[in-house]
N, C-alpha and C positions, 0 to 999 in steps of 0.2 A: 384364807381375805372374800371376805362378804361380793356377793354381786356391787352393790355400789361401789363400791372399793376400784373393783373390777374393770370397770365403768372410769372411774377416774383415771389408774394405768392405766387405760387404752388411750384413751381425749389425749392425756401427757404428751405418751409420744410422739401424736398422729401430730399435736400441735405442734411438738417439739420438731420433728420431720416437717412441716409443710413452715416453718419459717424459716427452717434453713436454705429451702425449696428459691423459698422469694427471696435470701436472702444472696444465697447463690448468683440466681438472676437478678441481685438488682446489682449486685458488683456487678457481673461481665456491663448489666447494659450503662456505666456506670465510662467504665473501663473506654469498648465501643467510641461513648462518646466527650473521653480523649484519645483514644483514637485516630477521628474523627478531625477533630481540634490541629492535630499532629500534620495530617494528612491536608488537611485549606492551608496550611506552613509551609508542606510542598519536605516538611523529612520523610521524607516515603524509607529507608533500608531504616530509623527507628519502630517507624509506624509495623514494621512490617514482620521483625523479633516478635514486638510485643500483639502484632497476632497471630502467628504464631507457636505462636507459647497461651496460646489462647481458651478453654476448653468453655465453648458454647453451648447454655441449658437445653434452650427451644427450639424445635422450627428456627421460629423468626431469626432467633440469634445466628442464627447455621448462617440463615441465606446471610446477613448484616456481614458476620466474617468473611465469605467469598465474594461478595463484592466487594470488599476493601478489598481480597487483596488482589482478586484482577481490577482493582483499583491504580492500585496503588504496583501493580507491576506496568500494570499499561503509563502511568508517569515512567518506570525507568526503562520503557523501550521493547520493557520483552514483551511482546505481543504472543508469542503464539503457549505462554504458563501465563501473561494476561487475560486470554483466550479461555484457556481451561476454569479460571477458578468464575469464571465471571457466564462459563456456560448452566456450571452447572447453580444458581440460584431458579429457585420452584418460583411456579407461575402465581404462587400464594404473598409471596418480593411485592412490597413498596423502590423495590429498586431491578424485575422481571424486567420488562420493556429494557429499559435502560440497556440492565446488561445483554443481555435477545444482542440486537445492534449490538454491541461497544464488539460483544465474539465475532456478529458476527462483520465486522466490518475490519478486524485486525486479519482474520482469515483472508478476507480483498487483500491486505496489505503486502498479506505473503501469500499471492497468485493462489490459492486454494481455496479458489471460487467456488469451486460442488458445499463443501460445508460450510461455505459461505452463507451457499441457496440454502440448503436444509435445515439452517436457524431459523431464517425469516419465516418457515416455509411452516415455525406454530401460529406464521397470524395466519388463518387462508379466511381474510373478508369481514371474519364478523365481529374484528378489532374496533376501536375507533377512525373514524376517519383520516386524521392524523396522523397514526400508527400506519393506516395503508397506504397509505402516499409517499411515507416516508420509507416505509418494504416497496412501494414500486420504484420511488427518485434509487434508494441503494439496488436493487436490481437491472436496474437502466445503466448506472457506471458499473460493473460485476462485472456486463454484455460489452461497456465500451474494453476493456482490459482487455478480456480478450476477448472481444473482437468482432465477435458477432455480430456484423450487425443488423442484420434479421429481426433476434432480439429483440435491440435496441431500440429499433424502433418499435415494435412493439410494450413495452413501454413504454414511448414517448406521447403513444400517441392517448393517452392516460393521463398526457403533464399538461395546467389545467392554467396556471397562472398563480392561481386562486392561495393559491398554499404560503402561504408571505414565507417558511423558513430553509423551502430550495425554490421558487419562483425566478430568484436571480439566477444559481447555478441551473435550476436546467435549462435557463440561454445556453449558462454554459457547454452544457454537455448538448446542449443541439451544435453548435456555434466545433466541438471537438473528431467529435461524426464526421460533419460535416469537410471538416481536417485528413481526419484518418479516409476519408468518405479520394476523396482527390488526392491525395499525396498515388503519386507513378508509383509504379512499379521497374521498376529497374531496374538491371540485367546487369553480375554484374561480369559475364560473357563481352558483351556488348559492346562494357566498356572497354572491354580491355580490348579489343579491335581496333574502337573508334582512340585509341592511344594508342596503336600500332602502330596507325595511318597516321595521322597530326599527334607530333607527340600533346597532354594534355587535354586532350579535348573528352580523351573517359572520362574526367573531374570536371569538368564542365561540366558533364552527359547528365553526371550525379551530382551536381549544385555546388560542385567547390568552384564557381568559378573564378575566384583571384589565385588559387592555388592546381587550377590548369593554364590563367595564362604562364602565373612565376612559372612551370615545368616543364612547357613548354617553349620559356627565354632561356633557362636554364639547358635543356640537353638538346635542341636550336644554336643554343651558341658554342657545347662543345660539339658540336658533328657539323658547320661551321668551323671552326678551327683544329679540328681532322683532315680537316677538304682543304682549308685554307697552307693546311702544313705537305699532306700528299700532295699536292699541287708544285709547291715547290723545293721539299727537300726529300720529296718521294715515298714509295711504301715498304722502302727498309731501312728507310728515316730508324734511328729507336725514338725519336721527340713522337712522329707523325705516329710509331706504333701505339710509346706510352697513351697518347691521347685518345686512337683507337676506340683500345680496353674501357679507358672510360669511360665514352662516349655507348659505350652499347651496354656497360654493364651499365651508367644509365637511363641507356633506351631500356633495358629489359624491368626496369628498378619502373619508369613511367610506367608500365605495357601492368605492371603487379599492380603496383602503387590505385594505381587508378581502379582495377577491377575491386581494390578493399576501401575504396572508397561509396561507394553504390553502399557493401555491405553496417559503415562504419554510418553512414549518414542515414543509414534508414533505424539501424541504432540506439543511434542521438535524437529521434527526433519519436523511435516507441518511449524510447527516459521522458521525454519530454510533455510526449499526454499522458501518459499511466505517473506520470509522476503531476501533471492537471486534476487528470479526473479522481484522484486518492484525495489531492487537497480541498474538492469541490462535495466528494459524497460524504466529508470528513465536518465537513461545517454543522450546516442542518440540523446531524447531530448534533455537535454543542450549542449548538440550538435552539434544541428542542431538548435534550436536555443538563441540565446547568453546571 
């Protein structure tokens, strides 16, 4: 084969390989558009199946696949796996900022706030203003979740109220901060002592006034009945013994229940606060990254 023939052969092979690569990339791009359409219709299972069997050719396609897998898992509430895939999206991707913030949010929802802070650490002040403001807002929310009130105050100092995406939620976080700060530190031991002195008083101290009054009336009625039976039938009467035994059981239960009420009220308060904080961390993210 002469030189001209060799050149033509090499060109033909190169053209064939290049054309195959272009065709493969176009095929992947078409499938990604189709998968994105399925996600818009919330067909998460079908989309995830296609994504897991896709073979991306370029870094951009790999980023898109990781983003779409992470977003699909997010829609299925599989937050740990979602965070893993979203955190794989590189800075070259147009999905990077959205992926990083939602990966951080997923970890915060799972109470892995240290991991969340590490993920957001990549935005180090050289990012666009709206990204820095969103980072500060998310860190403020995490501080409240961890009940690190000093840390929250540091981030709240940067709240301006001028960033429309977070303005409303900034006010709410400040309200939650005030409620958490003002929440009295009640002692289960004190509640038990109070109910030992006056049945039901410990539950009132815990914040369960209706339960406290009910307990006072119930235990008080049993004790009054036992006292009446003692006066009328004497201490050896089986009716008195049964009534006194029941009174003792409910009296002890009243003390124990009061101590437990303090912990229950605290758990209920913390759960309510955490759910509100997480919701208000989430809303601005969906506004900034629709």
